[in-house]
C-alpha positions in Angstrom: 1.7 46.2 97.4 3.2 49.4 96.0 4.3 50.4 99.5 6.1 47.0 99.8 7.7 47.3 96.3 9.1 50.8 97.2 11.1 49.2 100.0 12.5 46.4 97.9 16.1 46.9 97.1 17.5 45.8 93.8 20.6 43.7 93.8 22.9 43.6 90.8 25.9 41.2 90.7 28.4 43.5 89.0 31.2 41.4 87.6 34.0 43.9 88.1 36.5 41.6 89.5 35.6 38.2 88.1 38.6 36.6 86.4 38.3 33.0 85.0 41.1 30.7 85.9 41.8 30.1 82.2 42.3 33.9 81.5 44.1 34.8 84.8 47.7 35.9 84.2 48.8 35.9 87.9 47.8 34.0 91.1 46.6 37.4 92.5 44.2 37.9 89.6 42.9 34.3 89.9 41.8 35.1 93.5 39.6 38.0 92.6 35.9 37.5 92.9 32.8 39.3 91.8 31.6 42.6 93.3 28.0 43.1 94.3 26.2 46.4 94.0 22.8 47.1 95.7 20.6 50.2 95.7 17.0 51.4 96.1 16.8 52.1 92.3 19.0 50.7 89.5 19.3 51.1 85.8 21.5 48.7 83.8 22.2 48.6 80.1 23.3 45.0 79.3 24.6 46.1 75.8 26.9 48.9 76.9 27.6 47.7 80.5 26.6 51.1 81.9 24.7 51.2 85.2 23.3 53.9 87.4 22.3 53.3 91.1 20.7 55.8 93.4 19.5 55.6 97.0 21.3 53.7 99.7 24.0 52.5 97.3 26.4 49.9 98.6 29.1 48.0 96.9 31.1 45.1 98.3 34.2 44.2 96.4 37.3 42.3 97.4 37.0 43.1 101.1 36.0 46.8 100.6 32.5 48.2 101.4 31.4 51.6 100.1 28.2 53.4 101.0 27.0 56.4 99.0 23.7 58.1 97.9 24.6 57.6 94.2 26.9 55.5 92.0 27.5 54.9 88.4 30.0 52.9 86.3 30.6 50.3 83.6 30.8 46.6 84.1 32.8 45.9 81.0 35.4 48.6 81.9 35.4 47.3 85.5 34.9 50.8 87.0 32.6 52.4 89.6 32.2 56.0 90.6 30.4 57.3 93.7 29.3 60.8 94.5 27.6 63.0 97.1 29.3 62.0 100.2 30.9 58.5 100.6 32.1 56.3 103.4 34.5 53.5 102.4 35.9 50.9 104.8 37.5 47.5 104.7 40.5 45.9 103.0 41.8 47.5 99.8 44.6 45.5 98.2 45.9 44.4 101.6 45.6 47.9 103.3 42.9 48.6 105.8 41.1 51.9 104.9 38.3 53.9 106.6 37.7 57.1 104.6 35.0 59.6 103.9 35.1 61.8 100.7 32.9 63.8 98.4 33.5 61.3 95.6 35.3 58.0 95.1 36.3 56.1 91.9 37.3 52.5 91.8 39.1 50.9 88.9 39.6 47.1 88.9 41.1 46.5 85.5 44.9 45.5 85.7 46.3 47.1 88.9 43.3 48.1 91.0 43.2 51.9 91.6 41.4 53.9 94.3 40.8 57.7 93.8 39.0 59.8 96.5 38.4 63.5 96.1 36.7 66.5 97.8 37.3 66.5 101.5 39.1 63.2 101.9 39.4 62.3 105.6 40.2 59.1 107.5 42.7 56.3 107.9 44.8 54.2 105.6 46.7 51.6 107.6 48.7 53.4 110.2 48.2 56.8 108.4 45.6 59.4 109.0 44.9 61.8 106.1 43.1 65.1 105.4 43.5 66.2 101.8 41.6 67.3 98.7 42.6 64.2 96.7 44.0 60.7 97.5 45.2 58.2 94.9 46.2 54.6 95.7 47.5 52.1 93.1 49.3 49.0 94.3 51.7 50.0 97.0 51.9 53.6 95.7 50.0 56.4 97.4 49.7 60.1 96.5 47.7 63.1 97.7 47.1 66.7 96.7 46.6 69.8 99.0 47.4 67.8 102.1 46.2 69.6 105.2 47.4 66.8 107.5 49.0 63.4 106.9 50.1 61.7 110.1 52.3 58.7 110.4 51.3 57.2 113.7 54.1 54.6 113.5 56.8 57.3 113.6 54.7 59.9 115.4 55.3 62.6 112.8 52.9 64.6 110.6 53.2 66.3 107.2 51.4 68.9 105.1 52.2 70.0 101.5 50.6 70.8 98.2 51.7 67.4 96.8 52.7 64.2 98.5 53.6 60.8 97.1 55.0 57.7 98.7 54.7 53.9 99.3 52.9 51.8 101.8 53.7 48.3 103.2 51.5 46.5 105.7 49.8 49.8 106.6 53.1 51.6 107.3 54.4 54.5 105.3 57.9 53.4 104.1 58.8 56.4 102.0 57.3 59.9 101.2 58.2 62.9 99.1 56.4 66.1 99.9 56.7 69.2 97.7 55.7 72.9 97.9 54.7 74.6 101.2 55.9 71.7 103.2 55.5 71.5 106.9 56.5 68.8 109.4 55.6 68.4 113.0 58.0 66.1 114.9 57.9 64.4 118.2 57.6 66.4 121.5 60.4 66.6 124.0 60.1 65.9 127.7 58.1 69.1 128.4 55.8 68.7 125.5 57.4 71.1 123.0 57.2 69.7 119.4 59.5 70.7 116.6 57.8 72.4 113.6 59.8 72.5 110.4 59.0 74.2 107.1 60.7 73.9 103.7 60.2 73.6 100.0 60.6 69.8 99.8 60.8 66.9 102.2 62.0 63.3 101.6 61.1 60.7 104.2 62.6 57.2 104.4 61.9 54.5 107.0 65.0 52.6 105.9 67.2 55.6 106.6 65.2 56.7 109.6 65.2 60.3 108.5 63.4 63.2 106.8 65.5 65.4 104.6 64.1 68.9 104.1 65.6 71.5 101.7 64.9 75.0 100.4 64.1 77.8 102.8 64.2 75.5 105.8 63.0 76.9 109.2 62.7 74.9 112.4 61.0 76.1 115.5 60.8 74.5 119.0 59.9 76.1 122.3 61.0 79.6 121.2 64.2 78.4 119.5 64.4 79.2 115.8 66.9 77.7 113.3 67.1 78.4 109.6 69.3 76.5 107.1 69.7 75.6 103.5 69.0 71.9 104.3 68.1 69.9 107.4 67.8 66.3 108.4 65.4 65.3 111.0 65.7 61.9 112.7 62.3 60.9 114.3 63.7 58.0 116.2 66.4 60.1 118.0 64.3 63.3 117.9 67.3 65.3 116.7 68.2 67.6 113.8 71.3 67.9 111.6 71.4 71.3 109.9 73.9 71.7 107.1 75.1 74.8 105.3 74.2 78.5 106.0 73.0 77.8 109.5 71.6 80.7 111.6 70.4 80.3 115.2 68.1 83.0 116.5 70.1 85.7 118.3 73.5 84.7 116.7 73.0 86.9 113.6 74.1 86.1 110.0 74.3 83.0 108.0 77.6 81.1 108.5 78.6 77.9 106.7 78.4 75.2 109.4 77.0 71.9 110.5 75.0 71.7 113.7 73.4 68.9 115.6 70.5 69.7 118.0 69.0 67.1 120.4 65.3 68.1 120.4 64.4 65.7 123.2 66.1 68.0 125.7 64.3 70.9 127.4 67.3 73.2 126.9 70.0 72.9 124.3 73.2 74.6 123.3 74.5 74.7 119.7 75.6 71.1 119.8 78.6 70.4 117.6 
């Protein structure tokens, strides 16, 4: 009997998302349902709302499933925290995610918030990310110490100490990257990609461009360009460099504007 009991998993219906129709303020809130948490071992304080779960911890909430060795939280505050290596997959507020991290925190009160830390790797919609921290709240997304953030829709990748932007239907619609920014653009016909570095980068799907500024340096197939600011157009795979342009081998910084078609194997100075 003891052997059988050791293999029984406890199931706790954690009412993190349950909103009564009378108290709901918006149609979205009224659609939320309860989350269920299961584990090999569970402690729950009905007075404080605190709970601790260990061993094969799984939570299913609003389309999202999280697996972890350990989880803790508070039912009344509508929050859950997981530690020691987590895998989360499913729908999170309309965005498909498949992420692994050292720790994850979910907050369901008001606007649901998702925070992943410590070796965050995986996919959010059409984006792949490798960072120290990822924060999602509504349509807003931000990350710290981003080693790699790739927008597969536009075929470009970023890296920076700090990134913030917005998502819509799994697509990155805007992004601002700051400090030690790098960008890898689309390859040309012979496979040479453009690699650009700068202090800041502002990406906009609506404008179809990435604006980089501060100590900008672009390299492609042995060609080097430095400029005060630069605009990269992923769709056309071209660069507009503005102010203080220096092409390798020309010498000196001269006030100018230059357009370079990066899709060509060989390119002159443009115009």
